[in-house]
C-alpha positions in Angstrom: -0.2 0.0 0.2 1.4 3.6 -1.1 0.3 7.0 0.1 1.2 10.3 -0.7 1.1 13.9 0.4 2.1 17.2 -0.9 2.9 20.2 0.8 2.9 22.8 -1.4 4.2 26.9 -1.4 6.5 26.1 1.5 8.9 29.5 2.4 12.2 28.7 1.2 14.3 27.7 -1.7 14.0 24.4 -3.2 17.5 23.5 -3.2 17.8 23.8 0.7 14.8 21.9 1.2 16.6 19.1 -1.4 19.3 18.5 1.2 16.6 17.6 3.6 14.7 15.6 1.9 17.4 13.7 0.7 18.5 12.5 4.4 15.3 11.0 4.9 14.8 9.4 1.8 14.8 5.2 1.6 14.7 5.4 5.5 11.8 4.4 8.2 9.6 6.3 9.0 10.3 6.5 12.6 13.5 7.2 11.7 13.1 9.8 9.0 10.9 11.9 11.7 13.5 11.3 14.2 15.8 12.9 11.3 13.1 15.9 10.7 12.6 16.8 14.8 16.5 17.1 15.2 17.7 18.9 12.1 18.9 22.3 12.2 17.4 22.7 9.0 14.6 25.6 8.6 12.4 23.6 6.3 12.9 20.4 8.7 9.4 21.6 10.4 7.4 21.7 7.2 8.7 18.7 6.0 7.8 16.6 9.2 4.3 17.6 8.5 4.2 16.5 5.2 4.9 13.5 6.9 2.8 13.3 8.8 0.5 13.6 6.4 1.3 11.2 4.7 0.8 8.8 7.6 -2.5 9.7 8.3 -3.3 9.2 4.6 -1.6 5.9 4.9 -4.2 5.1 7.7 -7.0 6.7 5.7 -6.6 4.5 2.5 -6.5 1.4 4.7 -9.6 2.1 6.6 -11.3 2.4 3.3 -10.0 -1.1 1.8 -10.3 -2.2 5.0 -7.1 -3.3 5.8 -4.9 -2.8 8.8 -2.0 -0.8 8.4 1.0 -0.9 10.6 2.2 3.1 10.5 6.2 1.5 12.2 6.1 -1.0 8.5 5.9 2.6 6.5 9.1 3.8 5.0 10.1 6.9 2.4 9.6 5.2 -1.0 10.8 9.1 -2.9 10.2 12.2 -1.5 11.4 15.5 -3.9 11.2 18.9 -4.0 9.9 21.0 -6.9 10.8 24.6 -7.7 7.6 26.8 -6.6 7.1 30.2 -7.5 9.2 33.3 -7.1 7.5 36.4 -6.1 9.3 39.8 -7.1 8.7 41.7 -4.3 9.1 45.4 -5.4 11.6 45.7 -2.7 15.4 46.2 -3.4 18.2 45.6 -1.6 21.5 48.1 -1.8 24.4 46.5 -3.2 28.1 47.5 -4.1 28.9 50.3 -6.0 25.6 52.1 -5.9 23.4 49.0 -7.6 20.3 47.5 -6.0 19.2 43.7 -6.0 15.3 43.1 -6.3 14.9 40.8 -3.2 13.2 37.4 -4.5 11.1 34.8 -2.2 11.4 31.4 -3.1 8.8 29.1 -2.7 9.2 25.4 -3.0 6.4 22.1 -3.0 7.4 18.9 -1.4 6.1 15.5 -2.5 6.5 12.5 -0.2 5.6 8.9 -1.3 5.4 6.6 1.4 5.2 2.7 0.9 4.6 -1.1 3.4 5.8 -2.6 0.5 9.3 -5.0 0.8 12.2 -2.6 0.6 14.8 -3.5 -2.3 18.3 -3.9 -1.7 20.0 -1.2 -0.9 22.3 -0.2 -3.7 26.1 -1.2 -3.1 25.1 -3.9 -1.2 26.8 -7.6 -2.5 26.7 -11.4 -1.9 28.6 -12.3 1.1 31.4 -14.4 -1.1 32.5 -10.7 -2.9 32.8 -9.4 0.3 35.1 -12.6 1.6 37.5 -12.3 -1.4 37.6 -8.5 -1.6 40.1 -8.3 0.9 42.5 -10.6 -0.6 42.0 -8.5 -4.1 42.7 -5.6 -2.2 45.8 -6.8 -1.2 47.1 -7.8 -4.2 46.8 -5.0 -5.8 48.5 -2.6 -3.3 51.3 -5.3 -3.4 51.2 -4.6 -7.9 51.3 -1.3 -6.7 54.6 -1.6 -4.3 56.4 -3.5 -6.3 55.7 -6.9 -4.4 56.0 -10.3 -5.2 52.7 -10.3 -7.1 54.2 -7.5 -9.0 54.7 -8.0 -13.0 58.5 -8.8 -13.7 60.3 -5.7 -14.4 62.9 -5.6 -17.6 66.4 -4.3 -17.1 67.2 -1.1 -18.4 70.3 -1.3 -21.2 73.0 1.2 -20.1 75.2 2.7 -23.0 78.5 2.1 -24.0 79.8 6.0 -22.4 77.6 4.5 -19.0 79.7 0.9 -19.1 82.7 3.2 -19.5 82.0 5.4 -17.1 81.1 2.4 -14.2 84.5 1.0 -15.2 86.5 4.3 -14.7 87.1 5.3 -11.0 85.7 8.4 -9.7 88.5 9.9 -8.3 92.5 9.8 -7.4 91.5 8.1 -4.0 89.7 5.6 -5.6 92.2 4.6 -8.4 94.9 4.6 -5.6 93.0 1.7 -3.5 92.5 -0.3 -6.8 95.8 0.1 -7.5 96.9 -1.4 -3.9 94.7 -3.8 -3.8 96.3 -5.0 -7.5 99.3 -5.5 -5.6 
């Protein structure tokens, strides 16, 4: 069973209300109401009011269909915020360099759909076997990056004739004297 509620012409911009709605989407109704109650956002109180209306709509629809429904089984299936009208008030706010900005009052429309159907699996969940294999794959990839045992074999760099000749010559006079003493 699904139930919807919408609150129209709520004060505040849609962008700010979406921040609140994103926190409750997909949550249990009780958990969502708790989140809204303790949120510091201004839009949270009006969104909570809309959610309580959706819960009441679900109970009403269940009574009409002669079905018993437990409000604790409901969860937020979808919740979205649409932009409402922007009133251009005939007021101006002083702006830098002698300019003036028009004051705009933003409104938004909130729609919440509750459901007591079975929830789909959360995104990003994997079977248990995949979770067990993940640490081994991660360790192997780290070893490859560091050049460990699982790394691909590296080819030796060939040196040019001048580099080979420089390697054979001693770097300083002291080194050449030491080399001469050891040869004797």
